[in-house]
N, C-alpha and C positions, 0 to 999 in steps of 0.2 A: 230417770232410769238408772239402775245400778249396773255396773259393769260385771260381767261374769268373773267369778273367782278364779284366779290362776292357781295352778297346781303348786303345792308347797315347794316341790323340787325346783321349779322354774324360778321362784322367788329366791331360794337358797343359792341357785347358780348365779343369779344377778348380784346377790350380796357377796358371794365369793369373789366374783370379778372385781367388784368395787373395792373390797378389802385388799385384794391382791395388788391393785394399782397403787395403794398407799404403802405397801411393804417395800423395804429396800431390796435391791438385788444382792443377795449374799454371795460373795466370791471368796475364795480361799485367801486368807491373809498372805501378803507378800507375793501373790501370784502376778501382780503387776510389776514386780521387781525382778523376778527370776523366770526365765523362759521355760525352765525345766518343770515348773509347777503349773498344773492346769488350773482352770478357773473354778472347777467344781468344789463346793464347800467341804472343808474339813475343819473340825473343831480344834481350836488351838489348845495345846496342853502344857506349854512351857511355863516355868515358874514366873518369869517376868514378862510374859507375852502381853503386849499392849492391848490387843483386841480382847483377850480373856479378862484383863483387868478393867476393860471399858474406859480406856483413856480418851480424853477429849481429842478430837482431830483424827481418830482412827475409826475405820468403819464399824458398824454395829455387828455383834455376833448374833447368830440365829439362836432363838431360845423361846421360852414360854412368853406368851403375849403376842407372838407373831402368827399364831395359828389362825386358820380360817374358821368360819362359823361351823358349829358342831353338826347342824342339820345337813350341810353340804359335804361333809367328810365321806369319802368312799363313793361319791357320785361320779359317774362318767360324764363328760361334757354334754352328752346327749340328754342327760337328766335321769337316766336309769341307773340302778344299782347293778354292778357286775356280778355275775355268777359263773364260776368255772365249771364246765360240764365235760364229763368223760364218756357218758353213755346215755341211752334213751331213758333209763329209769330216773336218772337225775333230772332229765328234762321235764318229767312229770311234776316235779316239785317247784317249778319256776312259775312265778306270778307274772303274766305278760304285761300287766298294767304298770308295774313298778320295777321289774327286773329285766335285764337283757343278758344274754348268754355270751360267753367267750368259750369257744371250743378249744380244749387242751391240745397242745402241739403234738402230743403223743398219739392222738387219734389218727388212724389211717384213712385213706381215700374212701374206702367202701363205707365204713362206719360214719365218716364225716358226711357223706351223701345222705345216709339214713337220718342223721341228726338234723341236717338242713331241711330235708323233706318234712320231718315231724315238726320242726320249728316253724316252718312256713304254714303248715296245716293249723298249728295252734296260735299263729300270729305272734310269735315271739321274735324280738329283735336280736339279730346275730351281729356281734361287733367285729369279728374277724372272719369275714367271708372268704377272702382269697380269690384268685382269678377263676378257678373252677367253680367255686361256690357262687360267685356273682352270676355266672352264666346259668348255673342251676337254679338259683333263686329267682332270676328274672322271668323264667318260663313257668307257667302253671303246669301242674302235673298232667292235666288232661291233654294239653298240647303235646307233651312228651309222648304220651301213649299213642296219640294219633300219628305222630311222626314215626314212631317205631313200627306201627301197623303198616303205614305207607311204605316204609323201607323194606319190610318183609315181603309185601306184595310185589314191589319192584324186583327184588331178588328172585322170587319165584317165576315171574314173567321172563326175566332175563335168562334164567336157567332153561326155561322151555324153548325160548327162541334161539338160544346160543347153539345148540347142536346142529340145527339146520344151516345157520350161517357158517359155522366152522366147517361143515362138510363141503359147502360150495367153495370156501376159501382154499381148503386143502386140494380140491380138484383143480382149481386154477393154478396153484403152485406146481402141482405135478405136471400139468400140461406145459407150463412155461419151461420147466426143467428139461422136458423131453424135446422141446423145440416145437411143439405143436401149439397152435393158437386157434381159437374159435373163429377168428375173423376170416 
């Protein structure tokens, strides 16, 4: 029997991880020597800089040849290509099989909720849900509508019952103030 073919992105992700393991960790030259220099990579530009000149015994400089496989470039670790989305019209152009969306940070709560609802309906993966989005995305839309209907029914029932209860409470309070008790 033959094994089912894996998607090319899964294969590319595995290749990327394998290649990444063989690459050196590029740190900023002399960052191990001076506390004021952070570890993040900066390209050396000095005339006689040992890393730029690739002296033996000095760490390697980042450059051509250290890149990952071309197929996996731009892939999110989940295997999808990221697409930045600002509105619902852009959401229509997304292919749910190969692309996942990232909602722009400038989108407000109301529009974000609309985008999340549409993405859920179209079965599109959202990479930056956030706390409110996670709660929204977990519940199906029908459940939300049922809950809203139940809440409105509760409110109407409470409003109808409330006037009778309030009248009896007001009467009891007035009797207590006057010193009269029903006992």
